[in-house]
C-alpha positions in Angstrom: -35.6 -11.6 24.5 -32.0 -11.0 25.5 -30.9 -14.4 24.2 -32.2 -13.7 20.7 -30.5 -10.3 20.7 -27.2 -11.8 21.7 -27.5 -14.4 18.9 -28.2 -11.7 16.4 -25.3 -9.6 17.6 -22.9 -12.6 17.5 -24.1 -13.6 14.0 -23.6 -10.0 12.8 -20.1 -9.8 14.2 -19.2 -13.3 12.7 -20.5 -12.3 9.3 -18.6 -9.0 9.4 -15.4 -10.8 10.4 -15.8 -13.4 7.6 -16.5 -10.7 5.1 -13.4 -8.8 6.0 -11.2 -11.8 5.4 -12.2 -12.0 1.7 -9.4 -12.0 -0.8 -10.0 -11.1 -4.4 -9.3 -14.1 -6.6 -7.9 -11.9 -9.4 -4.8 -10.9 -7.4 -1.7 -10.7 -9.7 1.5 -12.4 -8.5 4.7 -10.9 -9.9 8.2 -12.3 -9.8 10.5 -10.2 -7.5 12.9 -7.8 -9.2 10.9 -7.7 -12.5 8.8 -4.6 -13.1 5.7 -5.4 -15.2 4.0 -2.0 -15.1 3.9 0.7 -17.6 7.1 2.8 -18.2 8.0 4.8 -15.1 8.5 8.5 -16.0 10.6 9.1 -12.9 13.2 6.6 -14.0 14.4 8.8 -16.9 14.2 11.9 -14.6 16.4 10.2 -12.0 19.3 9.9 -14.5 19.4 13.7 -15.0 22.3 15.2 -13.0 20.3 18.3 -12.2 17.6 16.1 -10.6 20.2 14.3 -8.5 21.6 17.6 -7.3 18.2 18.8 -6.4 17.4 15.6 -4.5 20.7 15.7 -2.7 20.1 19.4 -1.6 16.6 18.5 -0.5 17.9 15.6 1.6 20.6 17.8 3.1 18.1 20.4 4.0 16.0 17.8 5.8 19.0 16.5 7.7 20.2 19.8 9.1 17.9 19.7 12.2 19.4 16.4 13.4 
C-alpha cells in the first residue's frame, strides 16, 4: 500500500515539475536597444522641464533621510 502511494506522489511531483518548465513557443525576441512597442506617453512627458523639476524635487525629498 505504501509503495503505491509513494509512486503516485513521486509521479505527481515529477509531472508538476515538468509542467512548470514549459516555455511558450510564441515568445518574441527583440533586438537590444530597439523599442518595438506602441508609442510611450511618458517619453514626451519626460522632455517637459516642469516634469524634470518635479522628478528632481521628488528624488531630493526621498534622499533627505539618508
